[in-house]
DRENLUMZA-476251 format. One record per residue: x, y, z of N, C-alpha, C, O in turn; residue in one letter. Coordinates in steps of 0.05 Angstrom, whole numbers, plus 5000, padded with zeros to 4 digits. Last residue first. Layout:
N
XYZXYZXYZXYZA/...
This chain:
175
476745124967477044864953473844884925473444694910A/472545555001474245604979476245324947476645344922W/471245205039469145455018470545485001469645434979S/474244995066473244825053472944885029473444775008S/476245595093478445505071475945185055476245165030L/471045535126472945735102472745625085471045565068V/472445035160469945115141470445255126470445155104E/476045205180476445005153475045035157475745235170A/476645535207479545645188476445565173474945725161V/468445625224471545555229473945555209472945575187S/463746205229465245855226468345925227469846115230H/462946585283461546305277461346135260459745955262Q/466446795308467246665307465446405298465846165302G/464147475285466047175286466247025315466147125337S/458047445238459747415260462047365273462447115271H/458547565163457947225189461047405216463447445216C/453847825119455547865151455047705155452747615156P/451747635053451647715084454847795099457147815090V/454548075018453647935021453247835045454547955063G/452648754965454248595007453148245003451248184989A/451748554890450748524917453248494948454848314953K/452648574831452948614837453548614877455748674887A/450048374773448348674782450848454817450448214821E/451148644708452648494724451648634753451948864759T/449049114667448348894669449048764690446848694699R/451149644700448849534688447049294681444649264687S/455749384744454849464727452749464714451849234714F/457849884815455549624807456649714772457749924766R/464449684846462449914826461149694822461749454824P/462649574895463149714879464549684869466649614880A/457349304949459049224938460249454900458549464883A/455049765007454649554963456049614962457049834968Q/457049765051456449855031456849665010458449495001A/452849625111454749605100455349685066453249645054Q/449849465171450549695163452049625141453649475151V/446548905194447948995193447449245168445649235152I/441948775199440948895219444348985223445149095243G/440648335156441548365167441248525200440548415220N/442948995127443248625114443448425148445548385161I/443549375087442249365104442849125107443349015086T/447849915041445649675049445749595075447549685089V/448950445009449550355026446250125029443850165023V/447350524959450750574958451050404996453050285003T/444250674925443450434942446250344947447250134940G/442851214909444451104899443750754894443150634874R/438751384941438051414911440051224898439251084879A/441851344989439151284987438751244948438651034936A/444751694985447551434986444351404982444151484959T/441252304984443552184958443851954958443451854936H/440952295042438052165015439952084982439951894966P/441751865095442751965080441351905041441051715026H/442551295125439851475108439451705095437251765085T/449151305115446750935102443551145102442251165081A/450951785137451151675110449351485092448451495069V/448851715190446851885170448151985150447452205140E/451851275217449551355213447151485199444851425196S/457151625209456751415190453551295187452551245165P/456552405205456752125195455851975201453552025206S/458152855149456252675146457052435172458352255163L/457753495115461553215123458853035146457753205160V/455753625061455053655093457453365101458253145093P/458754025021456053815026456553845057457454025072A/458754404952457254494987457754134989457353984970F/459554654899461954514915461154554947462454684964C/456755064882457755244898460454934919461954954938A/451354994846454954864837457154974855459454974846D/446454874886447554944862450454814852451154574853S/441654534910441654604873442854784865442154914845G/443854854972442054694947441154614930438754604933D/444555245006446455084982445054854972446354664962F/439855345033441755585010442655354993441755294971I/440454655060438954875040439455125039439655145064A/445154745078444354465067442054635053442554735031E/444755025114446755135107446754905077448454915060W/441154795156440055185156441555235127440655415113E/443354315167440854435161440954745144440654825121A/448254655213448354555186445954495160446254575137R/446455235227446255015230447554875200447654955177T/450855915227447355745229447755455225450055425217K/454256195229452756345249448956085228446556115221S/459755885231457755835245455855945255455155915278R/460356135177459455795174457955785212455655705217F/463456645190460056535170459256305178457056305188V/467156405214465256635231463256505217461656335224E/470056045176468755995200467256115220466355995240A/471056505134468656345126468556275146466456375154M/474356825171471856955166468856745160466456755168R/478356355170476656465206474056745199472556835216E/479856425119478956195130476556275155474156255156K/482157075110479056905095478656605118476756625134A/486956925148484157155161481756945131480256745134A/490356635120488656605139486556705150484556585159L/489956825045488456555056488756565103486656465113W/492357235037489157265056488257035067486756995086V/496657115022496957435036494457285063494457245087K/493756774970496156664988496456875019496456735040R/490356934921491956954940492056914968490557004985N/486056624894487756474902489856724915491756584922N/481456994907480556804923483956554924484356394941Q/480857654908482757564932482757184928484057064945E/475957554871478557544856480957664876482957774866A/472357394901473157304871476457254860478157094851P/473357644962471457894940474357564917476757544918Q/474357685024471957415015471557474980469557364970L/474558145032476558045044475957705010476857624989L/470558415017472858505016474258185018474658054998A/464058325025466658265047469058365014468158344992D/460558334989460258574995463658585025464758765037V/457757754989458657824967459658194965459558314943T/456157405027459157625035458757715017459757935022V/452756835032452157155023453857345041453357425064G/452956445008453856495037454256865041455657035051L/452656544961451456374979451556474999449656605007R/457056774943454156804935452656774947450756934947H/460656434944461556684974458056874962457157074975V/460456124906459955874935460656134954461156094978L/460156204866457356074879459556084906458656004927E/466356494871463156644866459856434865457656534864A/467555854858467555994889466756224897466356264921Y/465455674815464655624832464655614863463455504881F/467856044785465255964780464356014802463256214811Q/474055784800472556064799469556184789469256434787P/474755214821475655434805473455704816472055764835E/474855044877477555144864477255234849478955414847I/471655014919469455184912473155264902474355454913A/470754524975472254544950471254694921470254554903G/467754505035466654625018469354514999470454365014V/463954205087466554155077464554275040462554215028S/460954285159460654125126463654255107465354385120V/459253905214460153945202459454055168457853935154W/455654235270455953955249459454095244461054245255K/453854485325456854315322458154165304460154035307H/451554805306449754655314452554505325451654365343D/453455115269452455265284450855105311449555205330S/458954835232455754985243455455135277456755205297T/464854865232463754715240461255085238461455325241E/468654645165466654875174465254795197463854615191Y/473654455121471154505134471454625142473454765140V/475054565045476054585082472954585087470954635074N/477055035004477354754997476654605038478654575052Y/477155535013474155595004475555224982475255184957F/481555615044479055805046478055595029478555395042H/487855355040485455515034482255435054481455265070S/489754855078491555165067490455375065490955585078G/487654505068486554665081488854875096489154985117G/489254215007491054155048490254245074491154165096D/489354534974487654104980488354015001488053795012L/492354894967489354804951487354744953485054794945H/497054815031496855014994492554944995490954945014N/499754955072499755125053497955135038496855345030T/499254515108497354615117497754795088495654775076G/504754285086501754045084501254495111502954635123R/509754565051508754415069505954335072504854355050E/507654664985508254764999508654485016508154265006G/508854654919506954614935509454714959511754794956W/512754864878509154954871506954904893504654994895F/517654824883517355094893513455204878512355414873G/520354424851519054604833517554964849516855184840N/518753874890520654094875521054314855523154284843T/513453984903513154144917517654124905519154314911F/511853774836510954034847511854164867511854404865A/515453234854514853514839513553744832514853924821S/510753144889512953124893514153274873513653514876F/505453134871505753224883510553294892511953484899F/505852734827505153184814505453194844506653414844P/506752224865509152374845508252644835510052814834G/503152074902503752264901505552334878505552584874L/502351404881501551694869500851954876498952084867I/506151284885506651344869503951424859503351484836M/506051234943507351504934507751324895509951274886A/501350794942501351064958503851354937503351564925A/504050484931502050564907501550834923501451054913G/507750224972508050294943505850454929506750564909D/505050165020506050455021508150634984509050844976V/501649555004499250125010502050215003502150344982M/
């Protein structure tokens, strides 16, 4: 797994070597920016934003209701000098409403916004329900098999309980 993860990091190693990527927490995608981050809401839940492209960032700022805030102007999006202050401002704005209120505000938008869900919320969320992503089998919540193809149905198996089968039984089922 380490070798595979290192291969995925190739572009980041290159960017770091060439001065285009800094230490953790200082970049666009690792919590350094205000427009690709997570924020706590007034009910102590969390939301995520990932508005990297200018049109999505403009929509994010519009939906936040802070279009007149000089710190969050689209022209300043990639100005690293304002990122820390902009993160603090966005944190303040997101703390002003509940997660459900923010979900309603961003519903149907292209602002690259999503609620951060607990495992139990994922299991019952309308999006995962519509996709059939999570199933409950014998009272146990689990991820549906993936990928799912149009002509080949894949289903999550019935979960076993610890000690339910002996090693010999399991090995003989593979013979």
